[in-house]
C-alpha positions in Angstrom: 1.1 -6.3 14.9 -2.2 -6.6 16.6 -5.1 -5.3 14.5 -7.3 -2.4 15.4 -10.7 -2.8 17.1 -13.7 -2.7 14.8 -14.7 0.7 16.2 -11.2 2.1 15.7 -10.9 0.6 12.2 -14.1 2.3 11.0 -14.2 5.5 13.1 -11.3 7.1 11.1 -13.0 6.7 7.7 -13.9 10.1 6.1 -16.1 11.1 3.1 -13.2 11.0 0.6 -12.3 7.5 2.0 -15.8 6.3 1.4 -15.9 7.3 -2.2 -12.5 5.6 -2.8 -13.7 2.5 -1.0 -16.5 2.1 -3.5 -14.1 2.1 -6.4 -11.8 -0.3 -4.6 -14.3 -2.7 -2.9 -11.7 -4.8 -1.2 -9.9 -1.9 0.5 -10.8 -2.8 4.1 -9.6 -6.4 3.6 -6.4 -5.1 2.0 -5.8 -2.7 5.0 -6.5 -5.5 7.5 -3.9 -7.7 5.8 -1.3 -4.9 5.7 -1.8 -4.2 9.4 -1.7 -7.9 10.3 1.7 -8.2 8.5 3.4 -5.4 10.4 6.0 -6.9 12.8 5.9 -6.6 16.5 8.1 -3.8 18.1 11.7 -4.7 18.9 13.3 -4.1 22.3 10.5 -1.8 23.4 11.1 0.7 20.6 8.2 2.0 18.5 7.6 0.6 15.1 9.1 2.8 12.4 7.1 2.6 9.2 7.6 4.2 5.8 4.5 4.8 3.7 5.1 5.4 0.0 2.3 7.2 -1.8 -0.2 7.5 1.1 -3.3 8.5 -0.9 -5.9 10.0 1.5 -4.0 8.8 4.5 -6.6 6.4 5.7 -4.2 3.4 6.0 -1.7 5.5 7.9 -4.4 6.7 10.3 -5.6 3.1 10.8 -2.1 2.0 11.7 -1.6 5.0 14.1 -4.9 4.3 15.7 -4.1 0.6 16.1 -0.6 1.2 17.6 -0.3 4.2 19.9 3.4 4.2 19.7 4.0 3.6 15.9 6.0 6.3 14.0 5.2 6.9 10.3 7.1 8.7 7.6 4.9 9.3 4.5 6.2 10.5 1.1 4.3 11.4 -2.0 5.1 13.1 -5.4 2.1 15.4 -5.0 2.2 18.6 -2.9 -1.6 18.5 -2.7 -1.6 15.0 -1.3 1.1 15.9 1.2 -0.9 18.9 2.4 -4.1 16.9 2.8 -2.4 14.0 4.6 -0.4 16.3 6.8 -3.6 18.1 7.9 -5.4 14.8 8.5 -2.6 13.3 10.6 -1.8 16.5 12.5 -3.5 15.2 15.7 -0.8 12.4 15.9 1.9 15.1 16.4 5.6 14.1 16.3 4.8 10.5 15.5 4.1 11.5 11.9 6.4 13.0 9.3 4.9 13.9 5.9 7.1 15.1 3.0 7.0 15.5 -0.8 9.5 13.8 -3.0 10.3 11.3 -5.7 10.0 8.2 -3.6 11.3 6.1 -6.5 14.7 7.7 -6.7 15.6 8.7 -3.1 17.5 7.1 -0.3 15.2 6.3 2.6 16.3 7.4 6.1 16.1 3.9 7.7 16.3 1.5 9.1 12.5 0.9 9.0 10.6 -2.0 10.5 8.2 -1.9 7.5 8.0 -0.2 4.1 4.4 -0.1 2.7 3.1 0.9 -0.7 -0.6 0.9 -1.4 -1.8 1.5 -4.9 1.4 3.5 -5.6 3.6 1.3 -7.7 1.5 -0.2 -10.5 1.7 2.9 -12.7 5.5 2.9 -12.7 7.6 1.4 -15.5 9.4 -1.9 -14.8 12.8 -0.2 -14.2 11.4 2.3 -11.7 9.6 -0.6 -9.9 13.0 -2.4 -9.5 14.6 0.8 -8.3 12.0 1.2 -5.7 12.2 -2.4 -4.5 15.9 -2.1 -4.1 15.7 1.2 -2.2 13.0 -0.3 0.1 15.2 -3.3 0.8 18.1 -1.1 1.7 15.9 1.0 4.0 14.6 -2.0 6.0 16.1 -3.2 9.2 17.8 -6.6 9.0 16.2 -9.3 11.1 12.6 -9.1 10.1 11.9 -5.8 8.4 9.1 -6.3 5.9 8.1 -4.7 2.6 4.4 -4.8 1.8 3.0 -3.9 -1.6 -0.8 -3.7 -2.0 -1.6 -2.9 -5.6 -3.2 -3.8 -8.9 -1.8 -6.8 -10.8 -2.4 -7.8 -14.4 -3.8 -11.2 -15.2 -1.4 -13.8 -16.4 -3.4 -14.1 -19.7 -5.7 -11.8 -21.6 -8.6 -14.1 -20.6 -7.8 -14.0 -16.9 -7.3 -10.2 -17.1 -10.8 -9.7 -18.7 -12.4 -11.9 -16.1 -10.8 -10.1 -13.2 -11.7 -6.7 -14.6 -15.3 -7.7 -15.2 -15.5 -8.9 -11.6 -14.0 -5.6 -10.3 -16.6 -3.7 -12.4 -19.4 -5.8 -10.9 -18.2 -5.4 -7.3 -17.6 -1.6 -7.6 -21.1 -1.1 -9.2 -22.7 -3.1 -6.4 -21.3 -0.6 -3.9 -22.5 2.4 -5.8 -19.4 3.6 -7.5 -20.1 5.9 -10.5 -20.0 3.9 -13.7 -17.9 6.5 -15.5 -15.3 6.4 -12.7 -15.1 2.6 -12.8 -14.6 2.6 -16.6 -11.9 5.2 -16.3 -10.1 3.2 -13.6 -10.3 0.1 -15.7 -9.1 1.8 -18.8 -6.2 3.3 -16.8 -5.4 -0.2 -15.6 -5.4 -1.7 -19.1 -3.2 1.1 -20.5 -0.8 1.1 -17.6 -0.2 -2.7 -17.9 0.8 -3.3 -14.3 3.0 -6.3 -13.6 1.6 -9.7 -13.0 1.6 -11.3 -9.6 4.3 -13.6 -10.7 6.5 -10.8 -11.9 6.2 -8.9 -8.6 7.1 -11.9 -6.5 10.0 -12.8 -8.8 11.3 -9.2 -8.6 11.2 -9.3 -4.8 13.1 -12.6 -4.7 15.7 -11.3 -7.2 16.3 -8.2 -5.0 17.1 -10.3 -2.0 13.8 -10.4 -0.1 13.0 -13.7 1.6 9.7 -15.3 2.6 8.1 -13.7 -0.5 4.5 -14.5 -0.7 1.0 -13.3 -1.7 -0.9 -12.6 1.5 -4.2 -11.5 -0.1 -5.7 -11.4 -3.6 -9.1 -10.5 -5.0 -9.3 -10.3 -8.8 -6.7 -7.7 -9.9 -5.8 -6.5 -6.4 -3.1 -8.2 -4.4 -1.0 -7.8 -1.2 2.5 -9.1 -1.6 5.2 -9.1 1.0 8.9 -9.9 1.5 11.3 -9.8 4.4 14.8 -8.7 5.1 16.2 -11.4 7.3 
């Protein structure tokens, strides 16, 4: 998928997005990577994209602004998140469907050209992650549908983990993120013990995805993808 223009990419950023962007200093690079990975439309049909755990809705709006025909379905556990995202994306009309639900244990109304999950899997237990990966694979179209996971990953060793978290702290502080919020996010990361990059890629391969790869990585944040061919 062709990426958005610089003006379009930044014009949709709101105050809540700015605060989150300070805590995740690599967010713009992550979003550009995700958008670049989206496949081209097939047979003149609009791209159908499923967004699991849309957060503030910034990534979804950047995709909608980049592709005037794309259709997005967004699902989140939180009614508050759903209400906020629905209000934000209302100008895009029928191209957007926002709903609440347990996106781990539901059957997706595919086939989708892409399923994306940004910072919405790392907190799940290993069994739930595998359930979600399998459901996403089933919901993708065959012949190039892609699953993209942008999330936190744990270092392969304690030493690597500490080094990555120190770098994240430094980068977030340099952008002006509140120190207390940074330390809380790091503590949540440590206690949640997200999977390593190797575990995620192996899980994708085990579930039948092909062309599995890491498309972007900065310290403890990575974008990983796999295709249904």
